[in-house]
C-alpha positions in Angstrom: 20.2 -13.6 38.6 18.8 -10.1 39.0 17.2 -8.2 36.2 19.5 -5.9 34.4 16.8 -3.2 34.2 15.0 -2.2 37.4 11.5 -0.7 36.9 10.0 1.7 39.3 6.5 1.5 40.6 5.6 4.6 38.6 6.9 3.0 35.4 4.9 -0.2 36.0 1.8 1.8 36.7 2.3 3.8 33.5 2.6 0.5 31.5 -0.6 -0.7 33.1 -2.4 2.5 32.2 -1.2 2.3 28.6 -2.6 -1.3 28.5 -5.9 0.0 29.7 -6.3 2.6 27.1 -4.8 0.7 24.3 -7.0 -0.6 21.4 -4.4 -2.2 19.1 -3.9 -6.0 19.8 -0.3 -6.0 18.5 0.6 -3.1 20.9 -1.3 -4.9 23.6 1.0 -8.0 23.3 4.1 -5.8 23.4 2.8 -3.9 26.5 1.9 -7.2 28.2 5.4 -8.5 27.6 6.9 -5.3 28.9 4.7 -5.4 32.0 5.5 -9.0 32.8 9.2 -8.3 32.4 8.9 -5.1 34.6 7.3 -7.2 37.3 10.4 -9.4 37.4 9.5 -12.3 35.1 12.4 -13.9 33.2 12.5 -13.3 29.4 11.9 -17.0 28.7 8.8 -17.0 30.8 7.5 -13.8 29.2 8.2 -15.3 25.8 6.1 -18.4 26.7 3.2 -16.2 27.9 3.2 -13.8 25.0 4.4 -16.0 22.1 7.4 -13.7 21.4 11.0 -14.9 21.2 13.0 -14.3 24.3 15.4 -12.1 22.4 12.5 -9.9 21.2 11.4 -9.5 24.8 14.8 -8.2 25.7 14.7 -5.9 22.7 11.4 -4.5 23.8 12.8 -3.6 27.2 15.8 -2.0 25.6 13.6 0.0 23.2 11.5 1.1 26.2 14.6 2.3 28.0 15.9 4.2 25.0 12.7 5.7 23.5 10.0 5.5 26.2 6.6 4.0 26.4 5.4 5.5 23.1 7.9 3.4 21.1 6.2 0.2 22.5 2.5 1.3 22.5 2.5 3.2 19.3 1.4 1.9 15.9 4.5 0.6 14.1 2.8 0.1 10.8 1.9 3.2 8.8 -0.1 3.3 5.7 0.5 4.8 2.3 3.9 3.6 1.4 3.6 5.1 -2.0 6.4 6.7 -3.8 4.6 10.0 -4.1 1.3 11.8 -3.3 -1.8 11.6 -5.6 -1.2 15.2 -6.7 2.3 14.4 -7.8 1.0 11.3 -9.6 -1.6 13.5 -11.3 1.0 15.9 -12.6 3.0 13.0 -14.2 -0.2 11.6 -15.8 -1.4 15.1 -17.0 0.4 15.1 -20.4 -0.8 11.6 -21.1 -4.4 12.6 -20.2 -4.2 15.6 -22.6 -3.1 13.3 -25.4 -5.8 10.7 -24.6 -8.4 13.4 -24.7 -7.2 14.4 -28.2 -7.9 10.8 -29.3 -4.3 9.5 -29.3 -3.5 6.1 -28.1 -1.5 6.2 -24.9 0.4 3.2 -23.7 1.5 2.2 -20.2 5.1 1.8 -21.3 5.6 5.5 -21.7 3.7 6.2 -18.5 5.9 3.8 -16.6 9.0 5.4 -18.0 7.8 8.8 -16.9 6.9 7.5 -13.4 10.3 5.8 -13.0 12.1 9.0 -14.0 10.1 10.8 -11.3 10.8 8.4 -8.5 14.3 7.6 -9.6 14.1 3.9 -9.3 12.5 1.0 -11.3 8.9 0.0 -10.4 6.9 -3.0 -11.5 4.2 -3.1 -14.1 1.6 -3.6 -11.3 2.6 -0.4 -9.7 1.7 1.6 -12.8 -1.7 -0.1 -13.1 -2.5 0.7 -9.5 -1.6 4.4 -10.1 -3.8 4.4 -13.2 -6.6 2.8 -11.3 -6.3 5.3 -8.5 -6.7 8.1 -11.0 -9.7 6.7 -12.8 -8.0 5.4 -15.9 -9.2 2.2 -17.6 -8.0 0.1 -20.4 -9.9 0.9 -23.6 -8.9 -0.9 -26.8 -10.5 -0.1 -30.2 -12.2 -3.0 -31.9 -10.7 -4.3 -35.1 -14.2 -4.3 -36.6 -17.8 -3.8 -35.4 -19.4 -7.1 -34.3 -22.6 -6.4 -36.4 -20.7 -5.2 -39.5 -22.1 -6.6 -42.7 -19.9 -8.9 -44.8 -18.0 -7.6 -47.8 -20.5 -9.4 -50.2 -23.5 -7.7 -48.5 -21.8 -4.3 -48.7 -20.9 -4.8 -52.4 -24.5 -5.9 -53.3 -26.0 -3.0 -51.5 -23.8 -0.6 -53.4 -25.0 -2.2 -56.7 -28.6 -1.8 -55.5 -28.0 1.9 -54.7 -26.6 2.5 -58.1 -29.5 0.7 -59.8 -32.1 2.7 -57.8 -30.5 6.0 -58.8 -30.5 5.3 -62.5 
């Protein structure tokens, strides 16, 4: 059975040139599958050669026809899937930072609520800790007592000695 899509020699040459300049191994696999299919290989044979599913090979060809070579050779995975930019995060954390600088104890619960109001959807506790880490915050908890603090008996006896030395 003939291929549903016919590729011209110029298209095959463009695919080969894209493979030559490509540096991404995932895009290379897609381009290789597209090139094999363009040369007349069956989808099942291309799938065996590349490790893709035959249906995905067909989808690659359709995507190439609709969107062009850039849709196949481009990087499909972008970074920074954050809810907002660092500047926007800093504006949310600013009131908490002012309070922390005054010496007040700030909790992550209030910060999480402010963050969730800003992004308008719930986020996990780990997300808030990543935001705080990104902005240089760290968890500081006051000690209940100093580790080298004298016992109550020693404090009382030293007070008695102080009173005796003054009289």
